[in-house]
C-alpha positions in Angstrom: 142.7 112.3 123.1 144.7 109.3 124.2 147.5 109.7 121.9 145.1 108.9 119.1 144.6 111.5 116.3 141.3 112.3 114.4 143.4 112.1 111.1 144.8 108.7 112.1 141.4 106.8 112.0 139.8 108.6 108.7 138.9 105.1 107.3 136.3 104.8 109.7 134.2 107.7 108.4 134.1 106.3 104.8 130.3 105.0 105.6 130.9 101.2 105.0 130.2 100.3 108.6 127.1 102.3 110.5 128.4 104.4 113.5 126.6 103.7 116.4 125.5 107.2 118.8 124.5 107.7 122.1 122.8 110.6 123.5 121.2 111.4 127.0 118.1 113.7 127.5 117.5 116.5 129.5 114.9 113.7 132.1 118.8 111.5 132.2 117.3 108.8 130.0 120.0 107.6 127.1 118.8 106.9 123.7 121.4 104.5 121.2 120.8 105.0 117.5 122.7 103.6 114.4 123.6 106.7 111.9 124.3 106.6 108.2 127.3 108.8 108.5 129.5 110.5 110.6 131.8 112.8 108.5 135.3 114.2 108.9 135.9 117.8 109.1 139.0 118.5 110.0 141.3 117.6 113.2 138.9 118.7 116.2 135.5 118.5 114.0 133.4 115.9 112.8 129.5 116.4 111.2 126.9 113.7 112.2 124.2 113.6 109.1 121.0 115.1 111.0 117.5 113.1 108.9 115.1 112.4 111.3 113.6 114.4 113.8 114.1 111.7 116.2 114.8 110.9 119.9 118.4 111.8 119.1 118.0 115.0 117.7 115.9 115.8 120.5 118.5 114.6 122.8 121.3 116.4 121.3 119.0 119.9 121.6 118.2 119.3 125.0 122.0 118.2 126.1 124.7 119.0 123.5 127.0 115.5 124.6 127.6 112.9 122.9 129.3 109.7 122.0 129.9 108.1 118.5 131.1 104.4 118.8 133.2 103.6 115.1 134.3 100.9 113.8 137.9 100.7 111.8 136.5 98.6 108.3 140.4 96.9 107.8 141.5 96.2 111.4 137.8 95.8 113.3 139.1 98.3 116.4 136.8 99.7 117.8 136.6 103.8 118.7 134.5 105.7 120.8 134.3 110.0 119.9 133.5 111.9 122.9 131.3 114.8 121.1 129.7 118.2 121.9 127.3 119.7 119.4 127.9 122.9 118.3 126.1 124.1 115.2 123.9 122.5 112.3 124.7 123.5 109.0 122.0 123.5 106.2 124.1 124.3 103.0 127.3 125.0 102.0 130.5 122.8 100.9 129.8 120.5 104.3 126.6 120.1 103.6 127.0 119.2 99.9 129.8 117.0 100.6 127.7 114.7 103.3 125.0 114.8 101.2 126.6 113.5 97.8 128.4 110.8 100.1 125.1 110.2 102.1 123.2 109.4 98.5 125.9 106.8 98.0 125.3 105.0 101.1 121.5 105.0 100.7 122.0 103.3 97.0 124.3 100.9 98.3 122.0 100.0 101.1 118.8 100.3 99.0 117.6 103.4 100.9 117.4 105.7 98.7 114.1 106.4 99.1 114.7 106.9 102.9 117.6 108.7 103.4 117.2 112.5 103.0 119.7 114.6 104.8 118.5 118.2 106.0 121.3 118.8 107.6 125.0 118.8 108.8 125.5 118.2 112.8 128.6 119.8 113.6 130.3 118.2 116.4 133.6 119.4 118.3 135.4 115.4 118.9 136.6 116.2 123.1 138.1 113.1 123.6 139.1 109.9 121.6 138.6 106.4 123.4 140.3 103.4 122.1 138.4 100.6 124.0 140.6 97.2 124.6 140.0 95.0 121.9 142.2 92.8 119.7 142.3 94.0 116.3 143.2 92.4 112.9 146.6 93.6 111.3 146.4 96.3 109.6 146.4 95.9 105.7 149.4 97.2 104.2 149.1 101.2 103.3 148.7 101.9 99.3 151.6 103.4 98.4 151.7 106.4 95.6 150.2 109.4 96.7 153.2 111.4 97.9 155.2 110.2 94.5 152.2 110.8 92.6 151.6 114.5 94.0 155.5 114.8 93.2 155.8 113.7 89.6 152.6 115.8 88.5 153.9 118.9 90.6 157.4 117.9 88.6 155.5 117.9 85.2 153.5 121.1 85.6 156.5 123.3 85.8 158.0 122.2 82.8 154.7 122.7 80.8 154.7 125.6 78.3 151.0 124.8 77.1 147.4 124.0 78.6 147.3 121.3 76.3 150.7 120.0 78.1 149.4 120.4 81.4 146.5 118.2 81.3 148.2 115.9 80.0 151.1 115.7 82.7 147.5 115.2 84.9 146.0 112.7 83.2 149.3 110.8 82.5 149.9 110.7 86.6 146.9 109.8 87.5 146.6 106.5 85.0 150.2 106.0 85.8 150.8 106.8 89.0 147.3 106.3 91.0 146.0 103.5 88.7 143.4 105.7 87.6 142.6 105.0 83.9 139.0 107.0 84.1 139.6 110.5 84.4 138.5 113.9 82.8 139.5 117.8 83.1 136.3 120.7 82.7 137.0 124.4 82.7 134.0 126.5 83.8 131.8 128.7 81.8 131.0 131.7 84.0 128.9 132.9 82.1 126.8 130.1 81.2 127.3 128.5 84.8 128.3 125.3 83.0 131.4 122.8 82.5 132.8 122.1 79.7 135.2 118.9 79.2 138.3 120.1 78.0 140.7 116.4 78.3 139.9 113.2 79.3 141.3 109.6 79.4 140.0 106.0 79.2 137.0 106.2 77.8 135.6 104.9 74.1 135.1 109.0 72.8 137.1 112.0 74.4 133.5 113.8 75.2 135.5 117.1 74.6 133.0 119.6 74.1 130.3 118.0 76.5 129.0 120.1 78.8 127.8 119.6 82.6 125.6 122.3 84.5 126.9 124.2 87.5 125.7 122.2 90.9 124.7 119.3 88.5 126.0 115.6 89.1 129.3 115.1 91.5 131.3 117.5 89.0 128.8 119.9 89.3 128.1 120.1 92.7 132.1 120.5 93.2 132.5 123.2 91.4 129.5 125.4 92.6 130.3 124.6 96.1 134.7 124.6 95.7 134.9 121.4 97.5 135.8 117.8 97.0 132.8 115.6 96.4 133.6 111.6 97.1 131.1 108.7 96.6 132.1 105.4 96.9 129.0 103.4 96.3 126.9 103.2 92.6 124.0 106.1 93.0 120.8 106.5 91.7 119.9 109.8 93.6 119.0 112.2 90.6 120.9 115.0 92.1 124.5 112.9 91.8 123.6 110.5 89.0 125.8 110.7 85.9 125.6 106.8 85.5 123.1 106.2 82.2 123.4 109.2 79.6 119.4 109.0 79.3 119.3 110.2 82.7 121.8 112.6 82.6 119.7 114.5 79.7 116.9 114.1 80.9 117.7 116.3 84.0 119.1 119.3 81.9 116.2 121.1 80.4 117.6 123.1 77.5 119.6 119.6 76.3 119.9 119.8 72.3 120.5 116.5 70.8 121.9 118.3 67.8 124.6 120.4 69.5 125.3 118.9 73.2 128.5 116.2 72.5 127.3 113.3 74.3 129.2 113.0 78.3 131.7 110.6 77.8 131.7 109.2 81.4 131.0 105.1 82.7 127.8 103.6 81.8 127.6 102.4 85.8 130.4 104.1 87.9 130.9 102.5 91.5 133.0 105.4 92.9 133.4 109.1 91.5 135.3 111.4 92.9 135.4 115.4 91.9 137.4 118.3 92.8 137.5 121.9 91.9 140.5 123.6 90.3 141.4 126.9 91.5 143.2 129.9 91.7 143.9 133.1 93.3 141.3 134.1 90.8 138.4 131.9 91.5 137.2 128.8 90.3 138.7 127.3 87.0 137.6 124.0 86.7 136.8 120.4 88.3 139.3 117.2 88.2 137.2 114.6 87.8 137.5 110.4 88.4 136.0 107.6 88.3 136.2 103.7 88.3 133.3 100.4 88.3 134.2 99.3 91.3 132.9 100.3 95.3 135.2 102.4 97.0 138.1 102.8 94.8 138.9 106.6 95.8 139.9 106.9 99.8 140.4 110.1 101.5 144.4 109.5 100.3 143.2 109.7 96.9 141.0 112.7 97.7 144.0 114.7 99.4 146.2 113.5 96.3 144.0 114.7 93.8 143.3 118.1 95.6 146.9 118.9 95.5 147.3 117.7 92.1 144.5 120.7 91.3 145.7 122.9 93.0 149.5 123.0 91.3 147.0 122.4 88.1 145.6 125.4 89.0 148.5 127.3 89.6 149.5 126.3 86.3 147.0 127.6 83.9 146.6 130.7 85.9 150.5 131.4 85.2 149.9 130.0 81.4 147.5 132.6 81.1 149.2 135.0 82.3 152.3 134.8 80.1 150.3 134.2 77.2 148.3 137.4 77.1 151.4 139.2 77.8 153.2 138.0 74.8 154.4 139.9 72.4 151.1 140.0 69.6 153.8 141.6 67.0 155.5 138.8 64.7 156.2 138.6 60.7 153.0 138.3 58.9 152.6 135.0 56.4 151.4 135.5 53.1 147.9 135.2 52.2 147.3 131.6 51.9 145.3 130.3 49.7 143.3 126.8 49.8 142.1 124.7 46.8 139.8 122.0 46.3 136.1 121.7 46.9 135.2 125.0 49.0 133.7 123.7 52.6 130.4 125.2 53.5 130.3 126.6 57.1 127.1 127.8 58.6 127.1 130.2 61.7 124.0 130.7 64.3 124.4 133.8 66.2 122.2 133.0 68.9 124.4 130.5 70.5 127.5 131.1 68.4 126.8 127.6 66.8 128.6 126.6 63.5 128.0 123.7 61.4 130.3 122.4 59.1 128.5 120.8 55.6 125.6 120.2 57.9 127.2 118.5 60.9 127.1 120.5 63.5 130.9 121.4 65.0 131.0 123.8 68.3 129.0 126.6 70.0 129.6 128.7 72.2 132.6 130.9 72.8 134.6 128.7 71.1 132.1 128.5 68.2 132.7 132.8 68.1 136.5 132.5 68.0 136.3 130.0 65.1 134.0 132.2 62.8 135.9 134.8 63.6 138.9 133.1 62.5 137.2 132.0 59.5 135.8 135.7 58.1 139.2 137.4 59.0 140.7 134.5 56.6 137.9 135.2 54.1 138.2 139.0 53.8 142.0 139.3 54.1 143.5 135.8 54.0 144.9 136.4 57.0 145.9 133.0 59.0 148.5 134.2 62.1 146.6 135.1 65.2 147.1 136.2 69.0 145.7 135.2 72.5 145.9 139.1 72.8 143.7 140.4 69.8 141.0 137.4 70.5 140.8 138.6 73.8 140.3 141.7 73.1 137.9 141.4 70.2 136.1 138.1 71.7 135.6 140.8 75.4 132.0 140.6 75.4 132.2 136.8 75.6 134.5 136.7 78.1 133.0 138.2 80.9 134.9 136.6 83.9 138.6 137.3 84.1 139.1 133.3 85.3 137.4 132.6 82.1 140.2 130.8 80.5 140.6 131.9 76.7 143.3 129.3 76.1 141.1 126.9 76.8 138.4 127.5 74.5 141.2 127.5 71.8 142.2 124.2 73.0 138.6 123.1 72.8 138.3 124.0 69.1 141.6 122.5 68.5 140.7 119.4 69.5 136.9 119.0 68.1 138.7 120.3 64.9 141.0 117.8 65.0 138.8 115.2 66.2 136.7 115.8 62.6 139.6 114.8 60.7 138.6 117.3 58.1 140.7 120.1 56.6 140.7 122.7 58.9 142.9 123.0 61.6 144.5 124.9 64.3 148.1 124.4 65.0 150.6 126.6 68.1 153.4 128.7 66.4 154.5 130.2 69.3 153.4 131.6 73.5 150.4 133.3 72.4 150.1 132.5 68.8 148.3 130.1 66.5 148.0 129.5 62.9 144.5 128.8 61.2 145.3 126.0 58.5 142.6 125.3 55.4 143.1 122.5 53.2 140.2 123.9 51.3 138.6 126.9 50.8 135.4 127.7 52.6 132.0 129.0 52.1 130.5 130.9 54.9 127.0 131.8 55.8 125.7 133.5 58.5 122.4 131.7 59.4 
């Protein structure tokens, strides 16, 4: 490869400058065309966007050899890739990653109604040729990625709760990588949705807001278990989460009463979502965005993938230790709250809970709250454990990767945001306490 490795020229694959692809038909007649996207697959392969049934496509099927001329956006150095066609993928992680990036490129160039990905043509890179030229000086490399990954790792290994772990990740992104707008969403496998458990940089936290699996950058990253990165503002309906009204319109069962507003930027120009996984499967998604174009490079993607991997391992460890923690603890005396009773209503159809006629929470977190309140009303108890809760709500948590502690954290933060007299406090590993400042009046709707 003339001493040039494919990963060394990954900046050429950002889609900022179209590539030129040359092919030759069975009759020996060459054809040269601009192509929207050359996508980095791995150290030996790239993928070209297959969008039109054109001459390039005909030539490749007849003669699998091609060349792609790329221009480095920072140095103006040309690179010529000698390629051999292998296959076309029309679904899966590679296809969805290219589809998302192409949507951003199309919007940036005003071609969103024209650019439509039909397939990802995968090529082996046989040789990289560096034509003689006079490139510009390479821009100074951006520092901080490896250091940020190290700091995140150092903090995560010391975390004793999910709350600590999420705070460590968001703090690292903000302080070490200069990424103020970020959020972490956990997966609800039964309902095929993701729900926000932590965010930073937004006017409202959005804790409890939901994204459908496969919806937008976040949902596609979760469904395909692959990073999805967009460097330009996109109006493509599948990926745009810019305007709340547009996002809501894409959700067929959106309920303005019980669905918490999504906290994202109104006009994001760059977005990057990476899956958070463990050995047991998908746990959630780590998502960042910016109001500037081309804010996140492949180095940012690499760093976030590493951080998300460490977060996934930490979440699995915390879940295992919380579930195995000793459930036996000296019980407190029954709690007696005083004052005007708080009226809470529960709707069994979706486990939504309303506090004083105002929506509070739903789903598994709603079922947890209602169980705690019923147990307290019946016996006055306030001490609970993760273990007993998991056993009691087993039918609500069908997937082993569905993290109970994430539901508790979601409930804890929603209660704190309401500023009311109901709180949940951790009392130890795998244990927590229900705190009531007023008596409660429960109604099953």
